[in-house]
N, C-alpha and C positions, 0 to 999 in steps of 0.2 A: 707344716706344708705338707701334704700328701698328694702326690701327682701319679697318675698310672698312664702313661702315652705308648709306651714301645717297650719291646724286650728283644733280647738276643744274648745268649749266652755260649761262650767260645768254647768250654771244655778245656783241658790241659793241652798247651801247644806245644808240641814237640819242638826243640830247639834245632832241629835238623830241618824243619820245615821251609820250605820256600818262601813261607809267608814274612819271614825273618829278613829284615835288613841289617846286616851285621857291619859296623863301623869299625868296631875294635873288638876282637876276642874271638873265643873258639869255644866249642862244644868238649867237655871233658865228664870224667868220672870222679865223684865226690861223696865220701861218706855213703857208699852204696848205691849212688843215684847217678843217673846221667845229668848233667848239669853244664851250666853256662858260665864263663868268665869273662867279663866286659861290658860291652854297651851296643845294644842292639834294639830295635823298633819294629812294629807292625804298620807300614806304611798305609796297607789297604783299610784301616779301622779308622772311623769317624766315632770316635768317643766323646760324650758329652757328659751325660750322667750314668751312675752305676755303681760297679765294685771292680777292683782290681788285686788279685792274690797273687803272691808268691812267697817260697821259702826261701831263706837267705841263712849262709853259714859263712862264718869267719874264722880264720886260723888261730887267732889270738887274740890277747887283751890288748895289744899293743899296735892291732894290724890297722892302717889307716887307709881303708878302700873306698868309704862313703857309698857304700851299696844302697840302692832304692829304686822308685818306681819313678819313670817320667809318663806324663798323661797330657792330654788336649795339645798334643804337639801339631803346631801349625806349619812348623819348618824346623829344621835342624838348629836354629838361633833362637827361637822362641818357643817356649813350652812352660808348664809347671814341673816342679821337681821336689819330691820328697826324698829323703835319703838318712841313714844311718851312721853316726860318730861312733862306731864300737868302742874304739880306744877311749872315749868319754863317758861310756855307759858305766852306770852306779856312782859316777864321780861328780858329774856336773850337770846342769838343767837345760843342756843343749845336746844332749845325745841323739835325739830326734831332730831334724830340721825340714822345715819347708822353706823354698825360695822360688820364685819366677826365675825363668831365662829371659832376658832381654837382650836381643841383638848379640847374643852368643856370650852374654855376661852373667855368670853366677853371683848373684847378689847376697849372699849369707850375711855379710857384714852389717846390711841394713836392714835385715828383717830376723829381729831376735826377740825373745821373750813371749809374751802370752799370744797365742794364736800362730806363733811362728815355730818355737822350739820347746822341748820337754824333755824330761828325765826318763830313764827306762834302764831295766836291767837287759843285758843283750849278752846271754853266756856263748862262749866259742866252742868251735870243735862239735855244734850240733846245730840241725835245721831249726830256723825259728820262722814260725808263720807269720807274715804282714799281710794285713787285709786294710785296703783302703775304700773308704764309700765317698762317692762324691756327688753333691746336689748343687746344681747353678753355681753359687759363690762360696759355697762351703763345702769342707770336708772333714774327714775324721780317720784316723789310723788306729787300728788295733794289732797289738802285738802279742805273740804266741798264744792266741785264741783267748786273749783275757775279754772277759764280759764287757769291762767299761774301755772306751779310748784312752791311747796313751797321750795322742795328740789331736786337739780340736782346732782345725784352721777355719776361723772366723770369716775370712774373706781372702778368695783366690785371686791374684792380684792382674791375670789376665781377664778377669770377668767372667761372664758365661760364655763359653767358646767351645769348639769341637778340633779333634785332632786325634792323631795316632796315640798309641801307649807303647811302653817299652820298659827296658830296665837300663841301669847304669851304673857302673862302678868305676872307680879311679886306681884300683891296685886289686888285689888277691881278694877277692869275695866271689861267692859261688851262689847262683841261683838255681832253683828246682821249681818244678810244678807251677809255671805261669798261667794263669787264666783270667779272664774278665766276664762280667756281665754288663750289657747295656741295658738300663731301665731307671725308669723316673719313680718308681714305688719305693721310695726312701722317705724317712722321717726324720728332719732336724728340727731342734729347738730354734726360735729366732736367736740370731746373733746378739752379743751384748751390745751396750749404747757406744755409738762410737763418739768418743769425747774429742772436740776440738780444744787444742792448746791454745790459751789467751796469748794476745800478743803477736801472732803468727806473722811474718813477712812471707806472703803466699804468693805474690806475682813478681816473675823474673823474667829476664831474656837470657837466653842461653845460645852459645856460640856452638860451631862444628867443633870436631875434636882436631887437636894439634898434637905432634910429637913433643913431648915433653922436653926432649934435648934440645929442641929447636927453641924453646921458651925461657928466658930468666924470671924465675916465681919470684925473685926479691924486687923487680922493677915493673912499675907501671907500663901496659904496652903502650908503645909509640904509635904514631899515626899511621905508618906504614902498615903495621900489623893489625890494628883496628880496621883499615880499609878492607883487609881480607876477611873479616868477619862477617858472617851469614846470621844475624840475630833471628832467635826463633822465641816468640812468647810461649812461657811455661808457666802452669800453677802447681803450687805443692799440693799434698794429700793433708787429711787432716790433724796429722802430728807435725806439719812442716816439712815432711821430708820430700826432696825432689830427687826421684831416682833418674841419674843421668842417662843410664843404659836404656831408658824408655825411647829417648829421642836420638842417641848416637851410639855407633858401636866403637870397638877399639880398632885402630888402624895397624897393630901388628902385635908381637909380643912385648915390644919396648914399651915402658911407662907413656900414658897420654894425658892429656889435660884439656880442659875446657874453660870458658870465661863466663861468668854468670854476673849479672848486674841487675841492680834495681835501683830506684830514685825516690828518696824522700825527703818531702817538703816541711818545712816549719816555719813558724813565724816570728821566730826568734833564735839567736845564738844559744846553742845547749848541747847535751851530749846523750848520747844512744848508748845505754847499758845493754850491750848486745849479747846474748846466748846464743851458741851455736854449736853443731856438729859437723863433722866432715868425714868422709874416706875416700882416698887414703892421704892425701896432704892438700894443704889450703894456704894460700896467701890472701889476706883482707886489706883491701884500700878504702880507703875514703878521700873523694874529691882528689884522687891521683896519688895522695900519700899513703905508704904500707903501714900498716897499724899492728898487723899480726902474722906470723908465720908460724906452722905447725907441721908435725909429721906423725902420721897415725897407723903405719901400715901394720899388717900380721908381724907379730913377735919383734917389732921395731923396738920396743922399750925395757920388755925382758922376755923370755922364753915362754913364758903363758900368755902373754898379751894378744888378743885376739883382733883390736881394732874395731870392735863395735861402734856403731854411730850413735849419739845421745847427745842431750845437749850439756856436755861435759866440760867446756871450753866457755871463756866470756871475755869481753874487752870492751873499755869505754870509747867509743867513736866521737870526736868533735863534729857538731854540726852547726852549719853557718845558716844564718837566717836565709831563706830562698831554698832552693832545689839543690840537694845533693846525692851525687854519685856513690852508691856502695858496690864494689866489684871485687867479685872472688876469683882467683884462680884455683881449680880443684883437680887434683891430679890423682891418676889411678894405676895402680901396679897390680892387684888381684884382690877378689873376694867382694866388691860392690864399691860403686863409684856414685857418690851421692853428697847432699849437704843438706841442712836445715838452720833456720834461723829464728829468732823471736827476739821481741822488746823485754828485758829481763825484769823490768818495773811494772809489767801488765796485770791486771787483775780483771776477772770477769764477773759483772754484777748483771743479774736479770733485771728486766724494767721494772722499776719500783722499789729494787733491792738496794737500801742506802746505810752507809756505815754511820753510827751515831757517836760512841764512845769507846775509847779505848784506855786501857792502864797501862803503867809503866811496866818495864820488864822486873817485876819483883817477885813473881812467885817461883817455884821449884819444880818446873816441868809439871803445869796444871793439867790434869786429865779428865775431870768432871766438873760442871758447874751446876748446883741445884738450887731452886729458888724456893723460900721458906716463906708462904704467905701469911702466916700469923705473925711474923716478925719483919715482914717486907726487908729481907735480906737474902743475899746469896751466898754458899757455901762452896767451896772450892778445893778439891783434893789436889795435894802437892805430893804427886807420885815421887819425885826425888830418888831415883833410882842411881844416878850415876855419880853422887856426890859421896865419896868414899870414906869422908869424914863422918858421914852421918850413918850408922849401921841401919840396917832393917828393924825395925821398931822404933824409931826416932824420926819419922815423917809426921807432917801434920794436914789439919784441916783449916784453909782460911776464912774468914768472914769478911764481905765486900758490900759496902752500902750501894743502893740502886743506880747512883752516878759514877759507879767506878772506884771510887775513894776505898781503900783497904783499912777496914776497922781493925782487924785483928790478923796479922800475917800467921801467927801460930797459935789459932782459936783454940784446937784441941791438937795434942800431941800424944806421942805413943802409939802412932798407927804404923802399920807395916806396909810402906809403898802402896798407900790407897788409890783405889782406882775408880770404877763406877760407883754413884750414890743414887739414893732415892728417899722419899720422906714417906712415912707411913705411921698413922696415928700419932703424929707428934714424935716421931723418934727417926731419926737420921741413921738409915743403914748404909754402910761404907762396904765395898767389897777391899779386901786386904790379903796380903799373902796368906795362904791358909786357910781363909773363912771369912767371915762377915763380923764386923764391929758395929755394936748398937750404941749409938749415942743421944744422951738426952740434952736437946737444945738449950734448955732453961739452966740446965747447971753445968754445960759444958764439960760434962764427964763420960769417960765410956762405960756405958750402963752395963753391957753384957758382950760377950763374943761367942760365936756359933763356929767350931771349927769344920772344915770340910777337908779331911786327909784320909788318903793322899791325894792331893791335886797338883795341876801344873799351872797355868795362868790363869787364875781366876780374874774375871774381867769386869763384866757389866752385872746389872742387877734389876730386878722388877718384882711387883707384888700384884697378887690377883685381889678380887673381890673377898674370896673367902680368907685372906692373909697368908695364903702361901708365898713364899719367896722363890724367884727363880734365879739363879748364878750361872753365867756362861763360864766355862773354862776352854779357852781358846788353844792351849796346848793340848789337853786331853781330849779335845773333840767330844764334848759333854755338855749338857744343860742339867745344872742340879736343880732339886726342888727340896727347900727346907719348909718342914711343917712342925710344929710345937717343938723346935729346936733340934728335930732331928731330919738329917738329909739322905737324899737318894739320887742316883743316877737315873734321872728322869727321861731324857732323850739322848739316845746314842746311835751310832750306826753310820749309814753312808749319807744320810740327810744332814748330818752334822759336821762340818769339816771347818774348823778354825771359826767357831761362833764367838760374835762379841756383842753388839748391840741388842738389847731386850726392851720391849714394849708389850704391855698388855693392852690388848684393844677388844673389848667385849669378851667372849668366850675363847679368843685366840690370843697365842703369844708369837708377836712379831720378833724374828730374830735376823741380824746379818750373818750371814755365812759366808765369809771371805774366801774360803776354801775352793767354792765353785762360782763366787761372784754374785751370788743371789741375794736379794732380800727375801724371806720366806716366812709363813704363819705356819703356826702346829696348833690344832684344836686343843684345847686343854682338857676335854673329857677323853676323846678318843686318840688322842696324839699323830692324827693324820696331818702330814706336812704337804703345805701347796706352795709351789713358787709363785711370787709376786711379781719381780722383775730381775733382770741382770744389770749389773752397774757396770761390768767390764773391771778391768785391773785396779787394785786399790783393796784397801782394809777397811770395812764398813763398820764404823764405830757409833756415832750416836744415832738415834731411832726417837722420834717424838710425832705426834698427832697435832696437826695445825687445826685452825678452827674451822676449816672447810672441809675437813675429813680426809685429808690427803696426810700421806707419811712425809716428815721432813728426815732426810737421811745423810749421814757425812760420810765421806772419805776422808779417813783420817791424814791422808796425803794434802788436804787442803781443799776439797770440794763439798757443795752440798747442793743435794738434789730435793726436787721436790716430785713425790711419785702418787699418783692416783690408785685406789685399792683396785683397779683394773689392771696395773701395770705399766701405766704411760708414764714416761721418765722426762722431767727436764731439769737441767742444771741451771740451778738460780745463782750459784756463787762459787768462784775459783780464785784461791789465793797461791796455788800451788807454786807457780812460777816464781813467787818471792819466797819460796820455801816457808810459807805460814800453814803450820797443820790446824786441821779441825778435828779435835777430839769430841769427847762425848759432851756436846753442848746442851745448854737448857734453852726451852721455848716458852715465852710467856703470852700465853692466849689473849689476854685482854689487850695488850699493845701490839702484839703482833711481831714480837721482837726474839731474835736468837742470839744467844750468849755463848762464844766460842773460846774454850779454852785452848790457846795455840800450841800447847805441849813444848817442844825445846824453844820456841819464841818466847816462852815465859811470859804472856800476858793474856788478857780478855779482851776480846773484840765484840762488839755488839751492833747488831744489823737490824734494821726495818726490813721485813721480809717483803711486804708488797703481796700482789696477787699474780 
């Protein structure tokens, strides 16, 4: 998107200028420059889109100062914040952090991972340049004048808003050369697909805040306490997160809590397998009885424990026929106040998608499935990486009948942790450690081997119309091409990062590039790379062409997408909540069926895809 509406450039703003509102800090000298230590902002600025730049210096690797930029500040309690954890730089993937500030609460424990945190090297005792670019709901951060952003923020949680800009640190860190530019003349790629988690409990009623010392979290609230509650209807986000700070602030420095409730109706007595996350403490009641209490504050479990929210806990709740009340008491100490909940047995099936059959759990980490139309049979690779009794070179390919019955579990043995497979000219080509094995299906023997050395994690395979073989190396960020038994590093560079799934479609090679979350295509002649669609966080595994000319693509974590050649994405299957993986699947064009190797789940599952 490119817009050009307005432009204003500040130039470097002296920290002794009256434009600054200094809330905590002072002007000083550091590393030969006039600099500022503390927290200050420019009250008269109405910043929506544009750039913000500043140089930051910290005095050591262990300094915990959290220096960074605040922007779109609507009040001192509501703004967007980016900062650096210099003490975690080069060690952890959260040295850079974006978080919204709502009602004065910094919610970093609720916003972690893709789009919120990133790793970076941040050397001490020198000036490091930080540049932020902000456009509508997106932003990106460049560190130390790098050409590529270190952090891409897909969705600013305050939405499109305006406000002042400034700098903030909570310890000894120094700022220099602060400036901003107001402009809409920026270009961002579309954000990744927003994936809705299956089985979410999205609708809640939320109370006002109470002092935790006045509440017994082990007991269901009595009628007198409930009579004081002012219930507010709230909805979760796509992940199921309810960020409590959006609706209420803290009452003081002591811990606070809120009540959150929802109602579940069922036509019979049953159990709800509840997956949930919380920050910082929770008690869960079903129909007035407590079934879970937990404590997840920063450093409460060990010195390195962060208390990041996620679906890390579960409990079985007995539901009676009729209406059931689920009530959470959620307490906050610091770092983020929120909760999330979902049905742990939920799956998502797009309209027309229907499970047909599934095997028993008898494979050994099945990674790839391939259909042999000549023999009307399936081949399944047993990656078998984690069985230490079977060393590399003792893995196998299974033969499976089309009704799911296993004909030969160890049809061909002697493979080296086999992964992706394809059939070309009645030869089964199997990616294994260190190269490609060629199997004769008629004799069930390994006919030849084509080494690719050195290599990292060879993963998937595809063959073009000329017989050239393409193999992805997820660890070495390379796609190899084998021709007449010889290999070359065919595609490398910035466009290839953690490649896996491969598919030849016409004169283009389609590949899953998990490093930047894109399904991409590359011209087989010119090697020109194009982006097709951003699938969001996940490892892109299987890639197939369906009967309508669309791409079927799996996320290894348990999702399958249908993607048009123009890049429109629709999720058609999601098994991730149940922990069922979707590895390198097969697609049967005549029956419109996908056959999914479930990896750790050790099964094959088949689905009618529908339209």
